[in-house]
ZAMARGU-4260 file (C-alpha; in steps of 0.2 Angstrom, whole numbers, plus 5000, padded with zeros to 4 digits):
<rodrens>
0) 4818/5162/4844 | 4832/5162/4831 | 4844/5148/4833 | 4859/5161/4835 | 4850/5169/4850
5) 4846/5152/4859 | 4857/5148/4874 | 4872/5136/4871 | 4884/5126/4882 | 4901/5134/4885
10) 4908/5120/4896 | 4902/5104/4902 | 4892/5094/4906 | 4903/5088/4920 | 4897/5074/4931
15) 4902/5078/4949 | 4894/5070/4964 | 4888/5052/4962 | 4880/5042/4976 | 4868/5027/4976
20) 4852/5037/4971 | 4858/5055/4968 | 4870/5064/4956 | 4875/5082/4952 | 4880/5088/4934
25) 4888/5105/4932 | 4887/5116/4916 | 4892/5133/4910 | 4881/5142/4897 | 4882/5158/4887
30) 4866/5165/4893 | 4854/5164/4908 | 4843/5149/4905 | 4835/5134/4913 | 4845/5118/4912
35) 4836/5101/4911 | 4844/5084/4914 | 4834/5068/4916 | 4818/5078/4919 | 4826/5089/4933
40) 4827/5107/4930 | 4839/5121/4937 | 4840/5139/4933 | 4857/5146/4930 | 4866/5159/4941
45) 4877/5172/4935 | 4895/5177/4940 | 4905/5191/4931 | 4893/5188/4915 | 4896/5170/4915
50) 4881/5158/4918 | 4882/5141/4928 | 4870/5128/4935 | 4873/5113/4946 | 4858/5101/4942
55) 4853/5089/4956 | 4847/5073/4950 | 4839/5063/4964 | 4828/5047/4965 | 4839/5036/4954
60) 4841/5017/4956 | 4856/5010/4965 | 4868/5002/4953 | 4860/5009/4938 | 4866/5015/4921
65) 4857/5031/4916 | 4861/5039/4899 | 4857/5057/4899 | 4856/5073/4888 | 4856/5091/4892
70) 4843/5104/4887 | 4844/5123/4888 | 4827/5131/4889 | 4820/5115/4881 | 4832/5114/4867
75) 4844/5099/4867 | 4862/5105/4868 | 4871/5089/4873 | 4877/5078/4865 | 4884/5090/4852
80) 4877/5088/4834 | 4886/5075/4824 | 4896/5068/4839 | 4901/5050/4837 | 4906/5048/4855
85) 4895/5036/4866 | 4880/5044/4876 | 4885/5052/4892 | 4879/5042/4907 | 4877/5042/4926
90) 4882/5026/4934 | 4876/5026/4952 | 4884/5016/4966 | 4877/5000/4973 | 4876/4982/4966
95) 4892/4976/4973 | 4903/4977/4958 | 4921/4983/4960 | 4924/5002/4960 | 4938/5009/4950
100) 4945/5026/4956 | 4957/5035/4944 | 4968/5048/4951 | 4983/5060/4947 | 4987/5078/4945
105) 4996/5092/4935 | 4988/5094/4917 | 4993/5108/4906 | 4981/5113/4892 | 4991/5112/4876
110) 4986/5107/4858 | 4990/5089/4853 | 5001/5094/4839 | 5019/5098/4836 | 5029/5104/4846
115) 5019/5101/4861 | 5018/5082/4858 | 5037/5080/4859 | 5046/5076/4875 | 5054/5090/4885
120) 5071/5083/4880 | 5067/5085/4862 | 5058/5102/4863 | 5057/5115/4877 | 5038/5116/4874
125) 5035/5097/4873 | 5023/5089/4885 | 5020/5073/4876 | 5002/5066/4876 | 4988/5070/4889
130) 4985/5054/4899 | 4967/5059/4902 | 4964/5061/4884 | 4971/5044/4880 | 4961/5036/4894
135) 4945/5044/4886 | 4950/5036/4869 | 4952/5019/4877 | 4935/5021/4885 | 4927/5025/4869
140) 4934/5010/4861 | 4929/4998/4876 | 4914/4993/4884 | 4905/5004/4898 | 4907/4990/4911
145) 4926/4993/4910 | 4925/5012/4912 | 4931/5019/4929 | 4918/5025/4940 | 4928/5040/4948
150) 4941/5052/4943 | 4951/5062/4956 | 4960/5078/4949 | 4972/5081/4963 | 4978/5099/4959
155) 4984/5110/4945 | 4969/5109/4934 | 4974/5125/4927 | 4990/5134/4926 | 4991/5153/4929
160) 5009/5154/4924 | 5013/5142/4910 | 5006/5133/4895 | 4989/5138/4888 | 4994/5146/4872
165) 4977/5152/4867 | 4973/5160/4884 | 4990/5169/4883 | 4986/5176/4866 | 4969/5182/4872
170) 4978/5190/4887 | 4990/5199/4876 | 4975/5205/4865 | 4966/5211/4880 | 4979/5221/4890
175) 4997/5226/4892 | 5009/5212/4898 | 5025/5222/4900 | 5023/5224/4919 | 5020/5210/4932
180) 5011/5198/4932 | 5014/5198/4913 | 5004/5185/4904 | 4998/5177/4920 | 4980/5178/4924
185) 4974/5193/4934 | 4955/5192/4936 | 4939/5181/4934 | 4937/5183/4916 | 4955/5177/4912
190) 4953/5162/4924 | 4937/5157/4914 | 4948/5157/4899 | 4960/5144/4907 | 4946/5133/4912
195) 4938/5134/4894 | 4955/5130/4886 | 4958/5115/4898 | 4941/5107/4897 | 4935/5111/4879
200) 4943/5096/4870 | 4929/5085/4864 | 4937/5069/4872 | 4940/5078/4889 | 4922/5085/4889
205) 4915/5067/4886 | 4926/5059/4899 | 4921/5072/4912 | 4902/5070/4907 | 4903/5051/4911
210) 4915/5048/4925 | 4912/5056/4942 | 4925/5070/4945 | 4932/5076/4961 | 4944/5091/4961
215) 4956/5099/4973 | 4967/5114/4970 | 4986/5116/4972 | 4998/5130/4969 | 4997/5133/4950
220) 4978/5135/4951 | 4983/5151/4961 | 5002/5155/4960 | 5018/5145/4959 | 5024/5143/4978
225) 5006/5148/4984 | 5007/5148/5003 | 5024/5140/5004 | 5029/5151/5019 | 5024/5166/5029
230) 5037/5178/5021 | 5031/5173/5003 | 5013/5177/5008 | 5019/5194/5015 | 5028/5198/5000
235) 5014/5194/4988 | 5002/5204/4998 | 5013/5219/4994 | 5010/5217/4975 | 4997/5228/4968
240) 4989/5215/4957 | 4989/5200/4970 | 4973/5204/4979 | 4963/5205/4963 | 4971/5189/4957
245) 4969/5179/4973 | 4950/5185/4975 | 4947/5179/4957 | 4956/5163/4960 | 4945/5159/4975
250) 4929/5164/4966 | 4933/5153/4951 | 4938/5138/4961 | 4922/5139/4971 | 4912/5139/4954
255) 4922/5128/4943 | 4929/5115/4956 | 4923/5116/4974 | 4904/5117/4971 | 4903/5101/4962
260) 4913/5092/4975 | 4898/5093/4988 | 4885/5081/4990 | 4866/5086/4989 | 4865/5084/5008
265) 4880/5096/5011 | 4873/5108/4998 | 4857/5110/5008 | 4868/5116/5022 | 4878/5129/5012
270) 4873/5146/5015 | 4883/5153/5001 | 4876/5141/4989 | 4858/5146/4995 | 4862/5164/4991
275) 4870/5160/4974 | 4858/5147/4967 | 4848/5154/4953 | 4854/5171/4957 | 4857/5182/4941
280) 4866/5194/4952 | 4878/5182/4961 | 4894/5191/4958 | 4893/5202/4973 | 4889/5187/4985
285) 4903/5177/4979 | 4916/5192/4978 | 4912/5197/4996 | 4915/5179/5001 | 4931/5177/4992
290) 4938/5194/4997 | 4935/5191/5015 | 4945/5174/5014 | 4959/5183/5004 | 4961/5198/5016
295) 4960/5189/5033 | 4966/5172/5029 | 4951/5164/5037 | 4936/5157/5029 | 4928/5141/5023
300) 4934/5123/5024 | 4938/5117/5007 | 4941/5098/5013 | 4926/5087/5009 | 4922/5068/5010
305) 4914/5055/4999 | 4909/5037/5003 | 4911/5024/4990 | 4902/5009/4996 | 4912/5003/5011
310) 4927/5015/5007 | 4928/5032/5015 | 4938/5045/5005 | 4943/5061/5013 | 4949/5075/5002
315) 4960/5086/5013 | 4965/5103/5007 | 4984/5105/5009 | 4986/5122/5001 | 4973/5135/5005
320) 4970/5133/5023 | 4988/5133/5029 | 4993/5141/5045 | 5008/5152/5042 | 5011/5162/5058
325) 5026/5168/5068 | 5033/5152/5076 | 5020/5140/5069 | 5017/5131/5052 | 5003/5119/5049
330) 4995/5111/5033 | 4978/5115/5041 | 4971/5124/5056 | 4965/5116/5071 | 4946/5116/5066
335) 4949/5108/5050 | 4961/5095/5058 | 4947/5091/5070 | 4935/5088/5055 | 4948/5077/5047
340) 4950/5066/5063 | 4931/5065/5064 | 4928/5059/5047 | 4943/5047/5048 | 4934/5038/5063
345) 4922/5024/5059 | 4921/5007/5052 | 4928/5006/5034 | 4934/4993/5022 | 4947/5006/5016
350) 4952/5023/5020 | 4958/5034/5006 | 4966/5051/5010 | 4968/5062/4995 | 4980/5077/4998
355) 4988/5085/4984 | 5005/5087/4991 | 5013/5070/4996 | 5013/5065/5014 | 5029/5054/5011
360) 5042/5060/4998 | 5058/5050/4994 | 5067/5048/5011 | 5081/5060/5006 | 5070/5074/5001
365) 5059/5071/5016 | 5074/5074/5028 | 5080/5089/5017 | 5063/5097/5018 | 5063/5094/5037
370) 5080/5102/5039 | 5074/5117/5028 | 5059/5120/5040 | 5070/5121/5056 | 5084/5130/5048
375) 5072/5143/5040 | 5065/5145/5057 | 5082/5150/5064 | 5089/5134/5070 | 5106/5139/5062
380) 5105/5158/5063 | 5098/5172/5053 | 5110/5170/5038 | 5106/5151/5036 | 5087/5155/5038
385) 5088/5167/5023 | 5097/5154/5013 | 5085/5140/5018 | 5070/5151/5013 | 5078/5154/4996
390) 5081/5135/4994 | 5063/5132/4999 | 5056/5143/4986 | 5068/5138/4972 | 5064/5119/4973
395) 5046/5119/4981 | 5050/5113/4998 | 5032/5114/5004 | 5026/5096/5007 | 5021/5088/5023
400) 5039/5085/5028 | 5041/5104/5029 | 5026/5105/5041 | 5032/5095/5055 | 5018/5098/5067
405) 5005/5092/5054 | 5016/5077/5048 | 5017/5071/5066 | 4998/5073/5068 | 4995/5063/5052
410) 5006/5049/5058 | 4997/5048/5075 | 4980/5048/5066 | 4986/5034/5054 | 4992/5024/5069
415) 4975/5026/5078 | 4965/5022/5063 | 4976/5007/5058 | 4977/4999/5075 | 4958/5000/5077
420) 4957/5014/5090 | 4944/5024/5079 | 4933/5010/5074 | 4936/4994/5065 | 4954/4994/5057
425) 4952/4996/5038 | 4960/4983/5027 | 4971/4997/5019 | 4974/5015/5022 | 4981/5024/5006
430) 4986/5042/5005 | 4983/5048/4987 | 4994/5062/4980 | 5001/5071/4965 | 5011/5087/4963
435) 5028/5080/4961 | 5028/5075/4942 | 5033/5057/4945 | 5024/5042/4952 | 5028/5029/4965
440) 5021/5018/4978 | 5028/5018/4996 | 5023/5006/5010 | 5023/5012/5027 | 5030/5003/5043
445) 5026/5008/5060 | 5033/5004/5077 | 5028/4987/5084 | 5020/4994/5099 | 5007/5003/5088
450) 4998/4987/5084 | 4995/4992/5066 | 4982/4980/5058 | 4980/4990/5042 | 4991/4990/5027
455) 4997/5008/5024 | 5003/5016/5008 | 5008/5032/5000 | 5002/5032/4982 | 5008/5046/4971
460) 5003/5049/4952 | 5009/5064/4943 | 5008/5071/4930 | 4993/5069/4918 | 5002/5080/4906
465) 5018/5089/4912 | 5033/5078/4912 | 5050/5081/4919 | 5065/5083/4908 | 5081/5072/4909
470) 5090/5082/4922 | 5075/5084/4933 | 5072/5065/4933 | 5090/5062/4938 | 5088/5073/4953
475) 5072/5064/4959 | 5081/5047/4957 | 5095/5054/4969 | 5082/5058/4982 | 5077/5039/4983
480) 5096/5033/4985 | 5102/5027/5002 | 5117/5037/5003 | 5108/5053/5000 | 5094/5048/5012
485) 5107/5044/5026 | 5116/5061/5023 | 5100/5071/5024 | 5094/5062/5039 | 5110/5067/5048
490) 5107/5085/5042 | 5089/5085/5048 | 5094/5079/5065 | 5107/5092/5067 | 5094/5106/5064
495) 5083/5099/5077 | 5070/5090/5066 | 5061/5076/5075 | 5062/5058/5069 | 5047/5054/5057
500) 5041/5041/5069 | 5038/5028/5055 | 5048/5021/5040 | 5044/5018/5022 | 5050/5008/5008
505) 5048/5011/4989 | 5038/4997/4982 | 5037/5003/4964 | 5044/5018/4955 | 5049/5032/4952
510) 5041/5033/4935 | 5041/5049/4925 | 5029/5048/4910 | 5012/5056/4908 | 5002/5044/4918
515) 4986/5039/4927 | 4984/5028/4942 | 4969/5017/4946 | 4964/5010/4963 | 4952/4996/4962
520) 4941/4993/4977 | 4931/4976/4980 | 4925/4973/4997 | 4941/4973/5008 | 4952/4969/4993
525) 4961/4984/4985 | 4973/4984/4970 | 4983/4998/4962 | 4988/5000/4944 | 4999/5013/4935
530) 4997/5016/4917 | 5008/5027/4905 | 5004/5035/4889 | 5011/5027/4873 | 5013/5038/4857
535) 5004/5033/4841 | 4991/5038/4829 | 4975/5046/4836 | 4966/5029/4835 | 4981/5019/4841
540) 4986/5029/4856 | 4984/5019/4872 | 4989/5017/4890 | 5002/5004/4894 | 5002/4996/4911
545) 5018/5000/4921 | 5014/4990/4937 | 5000/4982/4946 | 5001/4978/4965 | 4988/4971/4977
550) 4987/4982/4992 | 4975/4972/5003
</rodrens>
């Protein structure tokens, strides 16, 4: 077969699930083929003329380091010819070494050239340096014993509405953009371009091939303000292009992000995966699944779970499964909440809850969002309700504070877990979040009668690459000020908002750089570190430690 007709890698390999003896690796290819990694073979499936495989690699040794290559129909396609990057490797759990889990969110795909490497204050298109790309550079220069084991991408892996200059150019060449949604993506093909642009950089490809990746979506993966309120959803469903966009968004999320989040055991129970796996006509299966979810609002559970040694990690969807009904708002429905409670029960050294939007904001903005929910529901009359809804959309008031029912449920769950009512109290409970384009660590304090035994924190890291400008940073700092918090607390009470039932204090932050956080887990000890990007020449760029703090 001539070289030009042989299948090639389009994206990947992405190292997804990793346990003690098993792992999965995701790839996209340019033609149907058989993918081989470490002697395990998997045929591709086809969606909208794109070809994918999730290769299951089982029978590995616990605590082992396994370098791997990728072959398509027997021809080696990874590593790429002439690459000077280290070999990709699967590092299984086990052996008792510390586990480093990096996390953060919000990464726009832009070239690393002017004007994009400037700050927003210097140039309106400036996004500075990608923290994940700098992390990869440091890993290449270091020893593999120092590499992080896991990387959590907590929302906004792709942006349907900004950045991505190459994708916007392709959209303009493909169709007219004079009418809504303009240069925003509309279908599966254009979504595939976003992922290609975001994940094609050689350093990012190598990073994703070597560190186990878990992903969650947030609003910009689908639409700015996605599911912020019942009225927003009703308005969007009146737009002629929305159903097509939303269906494509669900399809692409399942393929590019969600599928690889699942363990081999869970994959064995997935009916949709059984119908899609190896199917060269998988488009109809996936489109029917996505269209049903978009049309009815019901559907799959996007939340999932991982065990990292003695640590339980619950990845809780806080965007797609929202309840937006007349008289009721909730982050997730009752069935999914029961799943969260079930998986938070047990004996763990640490419990990590990854939810893209923060559970705890600055106190000032928490109370302001709580006021907004009650006022938007009519607490101060119809005119104030319309004003509250406009404010909610203008400044993205869609965090846990604006879903009081869910906030109080989560608080009670934290109390039950931390006081030992659902198993041995973990040494720490840490909620990991992104979304807000700044980083901070807040420590929670509960009522004495709760009997809290676990240290409890909210740890936020954002962005990987999408920093705020000077004026936005000032607004965030005001939210953490005591006078503003006191005023907003009074406003929330006047609207009928309930007391949060806990208090929290800022231990570190806020910080506004492109940054990446790492939580190190070793037995019942845990430490958190935040690092920011430091400009320089390509081979000199590095991450600078902002703070380190022992959590447990």
